[in-house]
C-alpha positions as CSV (number, residue, x, y, z in Angstrom):
1,M,-8.2,-21.7,-14.1
2,E,-8.7,-18.5,-12.1
3,H,-11.2,-18.2,-9.2
4,F,-12.9,-14.9,-8.3
5,K,-14.5,-13.7,-5.1
6,F,-16.4,-10.6,-6.3
7,I,-18.7,-10.7,-9.3
8,L,-21.4,-8.5,-10.8
9,D,-24.8,-9.3,-9.5
10,K,-26.6,-11.6,-11.9
11,S,-30.1,-10.8,-10.7
12,S,-32.4,-8.2,-12.2
13,K,-32.0,-5.9,-9.2
14,K,-30.8,-2.3,-9.9
15,F,-29.6,0.5,-7.7
16,I,-29.0,4.3,-8.1
17,C,-25.9,5.0,-10.1
18,P,-23.5,7.3,-8.2
19,N,-22.5,9.0,-11.4
20,C,-25.8,9.6,-13.3
21,N,-28.3,9.1,-10.5
22,K,-30.4,6.7,-12.6
23,R,-31.6,3.3,-11.2
24,T,-29.4,1.4,-13.7
25,F,-26.6,0.4,-11.4
26,V,-25.5,-3.3,-11.0
27,L,-23.6,-3.9,-7.7
28,F,-20.8,-6.3,-7.1
29,V,-21.5,-9.2,-4.7
30,D,-19.4,-11.6,-2.7
31,S,-19.7,-14.9,-4.6
32,E,-19.2,-16.8,-1.3
33,T,-21.7,-15.0,0.9
34,G,-24.0,-13.3,-1.6
35,N,-23.7,-10.0,0.2
36,Y,-23.5,-6.7,-1.7
37,L,-20.3,-4.7,-1.6
38,P,-20.5,-0.9,-0.8
39,D,-22.7,1.1,-3.3
40,H,-19.8,2.6,-5.2
41,F,-18.6,-0.8,-6.5
42,G,-20.5,-1.7,-9.6
43,R,-21.4,-0.9,-13.3
44,C,-24.0,1.4,-14.8
45,D,-26.1,-0.3,-17.5
46,R,-26.3,3.0,-19.4
47,S,-23.2,2.1,-21.3
48,T,-23.7,4.7,-24.0
49,N,-24.5,7.7,-21.8
50,C,-22.8,7.1,-18.4
51,H,-19.9,4.6,-18.7
52,Y,-19.5,4.4,-14.9
53,F,-17.6,1.3,-13.8
54,N,-15.8,0.8,-10.5
55,A,-14.6,-2.7,-9.5
56,P,-13.0,-3.7,-6.1
57,P,-9.2,-3.5,-6.5
58,R,-7.3,-6.6,-7.4
59,G,-5.3,-8.1,-4.6
60,K,-2.5,-10.7,-4.7
61,K,-2.5,-13.2,-7.6
62,A,-0.5,-16.3,-6.8
63,F,0.7,-19.3,-8.8
64,H,0.9,-22.9,-7.7
65,I,4.6,-24.0,-7.3
66,S,5.6,-27.6,-6.5
67,F,9.0,-28.1,-4.8
68,L,11.4,-30.7,-3.6
69,A,12.3,-28.6,-0.5
70,L,11.2,-25.3,1.2
71,R,13.5,-24.5,4.1
72,S,13.4,-21.4,6.4
73,I,16.7,-19.6,6.3
74,S,15.7,-16.5,8.3
75,N,12.6,-14.9,9.8
76,K,12.1,-13.2,6.4
77,A,13.0,-15.8,3.7
78,Y,12.8,-19.4,2.5
79,K,15.2,-21.3,0.4
80,L,13.1,-23.1,-2.3
81,T,14.4,-26.0,-4.4
82,D,12.0,-26.6,-7.3
83,C,11.2,-29.9,-9.0
84,N,14.1,-29.3,-11.5
85,G,16.6,-28.9,-8.7
86,N,17.0,-25.2,-9.1
87,T,17.2,-23.1,-5.9
88,S,15.7,-19.6,-5.2
89,I,15.5,-17.3,-2.2
90,V,11.8,-16.4,-1.7
91,P,10.5,-13.8,0.9
92,K,8.1,-15.3,3.4
93,S,5.7,-12.5,2.8
94,Q,5.3,-13.6,-0.8
95,V,4.5,-17.3,0.0
96,L,0.7,-17.1,0.7
97,E,0.0,-20.7,1.3
98,Q,2.1,-23.9,1.6
99,S,2.0,-27.6,2.3
100,N,4.7,-30.3,2.4
101,K,5.0,-30.5,-1.3
102,D,3.8,-27.3,-2.8
103,C,3.0,-23.6,-2.2
104,W,1.4,-20.5,-3.7
105,I,3.8,-17.6,-4.5
106,T,2.7,-14.1,-5.6
107,E,2.9,-13.3,-9.3
108,W,4.7,-10.0,-8.4
109,F,7.7,-11.9,-7.0
110,L,7.7,-14.7,-9.6
111,K,7.9,-12.1,-12.5
112,G,11.4,-11.1,-11.3
113,S,12.5,-14.7,-10.4
114,S,13.9,-17.6,-12.3
115,I,11.0,-19.9,-11.2
116,L,8.9,-21.2,-14.0
117,Y,5.2,-20.5,-13.4
118,Q,3.3,-19.2,-16.4
119,S,1.5,-22.5,-17.2
120,N,0.7,-23.3,-13.5
121,E,-2.7,-22.9,-11.8
122,S,-3.4,-19.4,-10.4
123,K,-5.7,-18.0,-7.8
124,Y,-6.3,-14.7,-5.9
125,F,-5.8,-14.4,-2.1
126,N,-7.5,-12.2,0.5
127,T,-10.6,-10.2,-0.4
128,D,-9.5,-9.0,-3.8
129,K,-10.6,-11.6,-6.4
130,I,-12.5,-9.9,-9.1
131,E,-13.4,-10.6,-12.7
132,F,-12.9,-7.3,-14.5
133,V,-15.1,-6.5,-17.4
134,N,-14.4,-4.1,-20.2
135,M,-13.9,-0.6,-18.9
136,P,-14.6,2.6,-20.8
137,P,-11.6,4.4,-22.2
138,T,-10.1,7.0,-19.9
139,K,-9.7,10.6,-20.9
140,E,-6.3,11.0,-19.2
141,T,-3.4,12.1,-21.3
142,V,-0.4,9.9,-21.6
143,P,2.6,11.6,-19.9
144,Q,5.4,12.5,-22.3
145,V,8.1,11.3,-19.9
146,M,7.6,7.7,-18.6
147,P,8.3,7.1,-14.9
148,S,11.2,4.9,-13.8
149,F,10.8,1.9,-11.5
150,H,13.2,0.1,-9.1
151,S,13.4,-3.7,-9.6
152,G,11.9,-6.2,-7.1
153,E,15.4,-7.7,-6.9
154,L,16.8,-4.5,-5.5
155,L,14.0,-4.2,-2.9
156,Y,14.5,-7.7,-1.7
157,K,18.2,-7.4,-1.6
158,M,17.8,-4.4,0.8
159,Y,14.8,-5.9,2.7
160,I,16.0,-9.5,3.2
161,E,19.8,-9.5,3.0
162,N,20.3,-6.6,5.5
163,P,19.5,-7.9,9.0
164,R,20.6,-4.8,10.8
165,I,18.1,-2.8,12.7
166,D,17.6,0.8,11.6
167,N,17.5,3.5,14.3
168,L,13.7,4.1,13.9
169,T,13.0,0.4,14.6
170,L,15.4,0.5,17.6
171,F,13.3,3.3,19.0
172,L,10.0,1.6,18.3
173,E,11.1,-1.5,20.2
174,K,10.6,0.6,23.4
175,H,6.9,0.9,22.6
176,F,5.9,-2.3,20.7
177,S,6.6,-6.0,20.7
178,K,9.1,-7.4,18.2
179,Q,6.2,-9.3,16.5
180,Q,4.1,-6.1,16.1
181,I,7.1,-4.3,14.5
182,F,7.9,-7.3,12.3
183,N,4.4,-7.4,10.9
184,A,4.4,-3.7,10.1
185,K,7.8,-4.0,8.4
186,Q,6.4,-6.8,6.3
187,D,3.5,-4.7,5.2
188,Y,5.5,-1.7,4.2
189,F,8.9,-3.4,3.3
190,I,10.6,-1.1,5.8
191,S,14.4,-1.6,5.3
192,S,17.6,-0.5,7.0
193,T,20.4,1.0,5.0
194,D,23.7,2.8,5.3
195,Y,23.2,4.8,2.2
196,F,24.0,8.5,3.1
197,W,23.6,7.9,6.8
198,K,24.3,4.9,9.0
199,N,21.3,2.8,10.2
200,S,18.9,5.1,8.3
201,T,15.4,3.9,7.2
202,A,14.3,3.1,3.7
203,F,10.7,3.8,2.8
204,F,9.7,2.2,-0.6
205,Q,6.9,3.7,-2.6
206,I,5.0,0.9,-4.2
207,D,1.9,1.7,-6.3
208,K,-1.3,-0.3,-6.6
209,N,0.1,-2.2,-9.5
210,E,3.0,-3.2,-7.3
211,K,5.5,-1.1,-9.3
212,I,8.3,0.4,-7.1
213,R,8.3,4.1,-8.0
214,G,11.0,5.2,-5.6
215,C,12.5,4.8,-2.2
216,K,13.0,7.7,0.3
217,I,15.9,7.4,2.8
218,I,15.6,9.1,6.1
219,P,17.9,9.0,9.2
220,Y,16.3,8.9,12.8
221,D,17.7,9.3,16.3
222,G,17.5,5.8,17.9
223,H,16.8,7.3,21.4
224,T,14.1,9.8,20.5
225,G,12.7,8.4,17.2
226,K,12.9,11.9,15.7
227,R,14.1,12.6,12.2
228,Y,17.4,14.4,11.8
229,K,16.5,17.6,10.0
230,K,19.5,20.0,10.0
231,P,21.0,19.9,7.5
232,D,18.0,18.5,5.6
233,R,18.5,14.8,5.7
234,V,16.2,13.2,3.2
235,N,17.5,11.5,0.1
236,W,16.5,9.0,-2.5
237,L,17.7,5.5,-3.4
238,H,18.1,6.3,-7.1
239,C,20.7,9.0,-6.1
240,A,22.5,6.5,-3.8
241,I,22.9,3.9,-6.6
242,K,23.7,6.5,-9.1
243,E,20.8,6.3,-11.6
244,P,21.1,9.8,-13.1
245,N,18.3,9.2,-15.7
246,F,15.8,7.9,-13.1
247,V,12.5,9.6,-13.5
248,L,10.8,9.9,-10.1
249,D,7.0,9.8,-10.2
250,Q,5.8,9.5,-6.6
251,C,2.8,7.7,-5.3
252,L,1.3,7.5,-1.8
253,F,3.5,5.5,0.6
254,G,1.7,2.2,1.3
255,L,-0.5,2.4,-1.7
256,H,0.1,-1.2,-2.6
257,L,-1.9,-2.2,0.6
258,I,-5.2,-1.0,-0.8
259,N,-5.4,-4.1,-3.0
260,E,-5.4,-6.4,0.0
261,H,-8.3,-4.6,1.8
262,P,-10.9,-3.2,-0.6
263,L,-13.4,-2.5,2.2
264,K,-11.2,-0.8,4.8
265,T,-11.3,3.0,5.3
266,I,-8.1,4.7,4.3
267,A,-6.3,7.1,6.7
268,I,-3.9,9.6,5.2
269,V,-1.1,11.3,7.1
270,E,1.9,13.3,6.0
271,A,5.0,11.3,7.1
272,E,5.9,7.8,6.2
273,K,7.0,7.1,9.8
274,T,3.5,8.2,11.0
275,A,1.8,5.7,8.7
276,Y,4.2,3.0,9.8
277,V,3.6,3.6,13.5
278,M,-0.2,4.2,13.3
279,S,-0.6,0.9,11.4
280,I,0.5,-0.8,14.6
281,F,-1.7,1.4,16.9
282,I,-4.9,1.2,14.7
283,P,-4.8,-1.7,12.2
284,D,-8.5,-1.2,11.4
285,F,-7.4,1.6,8.8
286,I,-5.1,1.4,5.8
287,W,-2.5,4.0,6.7
288,L,-1.0,5.9,3.7
289,A,1.4,8.8,3.7
290,T,1.8,11.7,1.2
291,G,5.4,12.3,2.1
292,S,4.9,16.1,2.4
293,S,2.1,18.4,3.2
294,G,2.0,19.7,-0.5
295,N,1.5,16.2,-1.8
296,F,-2.1,16.1,-0.4
297,N,-3.3,16.7,-4.0
298,I,-5.3,15.1,-6.8
299,K,-2.2,13.7,-8.5
300,L,-1.4,11.4,-5.6
301,L,-4.9,10.9,-4.2
302,K,-6.6,9.9,-7.5
303,A,-5.6,6.3,-6.9
304,V,-7.9,6.1,-3.9
305,K,-10.7,8.4,-5.3
306,H,-13.6,6.0,-4.7
307,R,-12.5,4.9,-1.2
308,D,-13.7,6.3,2.1
309,I,-10.8,8.5,3.4
310,V,-10.0,10.2,6.7
311,A,-7.1,12.7,6.6
312,F,-5.0,13.5,9.7
313,P,-3.0,16.6,8.9
314,D,-0.1,17.7,11.2
315,K,-0.7,20.5,13.6
316,G,-0.8,23.7,11.6
317,E,-1.8,22.1,8.3
318,Y,-5.5,21.6,9.1
319,D,-6.8,24.6,7.2
320,N,-4.7,23.8,4.1
321,W,-5.8,20.1,4.0
322,L,-9.5,21.0,4.8
323,N,-9.6,23.5,1.9
324,K,-8.0,21.0,-0.4
325,S,-10.4,18.3,0.6
326,I,-13.4,20.5,-0.2
327,E,-12.0,21.0,-3.7
328,L,-11.4,17.2,-4.0
329,N,-14.8,16.2,-2.7
330,S,-16.4,18.4,-5.3
331,N,-14.7,16.2,-7.8
332,G,-16.0,12.9,-6.4
333,F,-13.7,12.2,-3.5
334,K,-15.0,11.2,-0.1
335,I,-12.6,12.8,2.4
336,A,-13.2,13.8,6.0
337,V,-10.4,15.8,7.7
338,S,-9.8,15.3,11.4
339,E,-9.2,18.3,13.6
340,F,-8.1,16.1,16.4
341,I,-4.4,17.3,16.4
342,E,-5.3,20.9,15.5
343,T,-7.4,21.4,18.6
344,S,-4.9,19.8,20.9
345,D,-2.3,21.5,23.1
346,Y,0.6,20.0,21.2
347,P,3.0,22.4,19.4
348,K,2.9,23.2,15.6
349,G,4.3,20.4,13.5
350,T,3.1,17.6,15.8
351,D,1.7,14.6,14.0
352,L,-0.6,11.7,15.0
353,A,2.2,9.3,15.8
354,D,3.8,11.9,18.2
355,V,0.5,12.0,20.1
356,Y,0.0,8.3,20.3
357,L,3.7,7.6,21.3
358,D,3.5,10.3,23.9
359,S,0.3,9.1,25.4
360,N,1.0,5.4,25.4
361,T,-2.7,4.8,25.4
362,K,-5.2,4.1,22.6
363,I,-7.1,7.3,21.8
364,L,-10.5,7.2,20.2
365,L,-10.4,9.2,17.0
């Protein structure tokens, strides 16, 4: 049996629909507190004429797993022996609850494991438990070429079995505690790799369905924390492992985090490093990265269309991102663009992480 946190309001109360402006909108409520969610989460009762439906995102679904033993083998992984005597290595970040005899492990990890779970009890964790109703058919066209995905096994092989510290993490240890860095790495699955360059950083792009769309590899200077740029040093994991037919279809870096925090404001920056660093400085936001200034577009941002968004362009990109946000907002987005960096005395190309790391103080945005 599945348990859900957010449900459609069962009372007769109706609100203004954000799509058709009629008082026919049924809001989602928190089934535990009875409080309404923000006014863009709900369903319009004008099913024939409007079709508007927007549910809070799903979060982490987990299944109940009984075991004979669950032993910590590193700060990132457990060794689990199930009731049949089979052993598995399970990331600690995917064990959402545990006792002496059982635990709850995310469906995402279990799908790629040998652990039997399909007939077990399941439940949703965090603030993402929602019973979805039938949604209207979308008008989006199906792409002719289907995107490729990396396996969860490959991610965990790089994330868990590689204890070395990448140069970027080495630099960040001058500014943050090991626990702060560890928590941020857990959120984004930041990994170290020697592909292309020694002690470089691997940034996995995981979409809101927890599919791994790609992995960007970037080398940094361990003393300055700056990216090596000349010659251009950015590459991709599918090139490193020689997958010539891999179809790269990018998403926002950190996109998987929106499922865990459906009510948080989203902050969008350009560089993956900036999102990683700012998630430590200001954890009240969900920090996502476009990966390049040109990726601030509808293709990547449509996954967060109905969320409150604040964009923080690098110095020199403010006008471009502002103009793009005006276009996006006319199509239903809710994006505010910060001019904080643009009006500062920092040189062109400076990003938000540069400012925070340079100031060593928390700045009010």
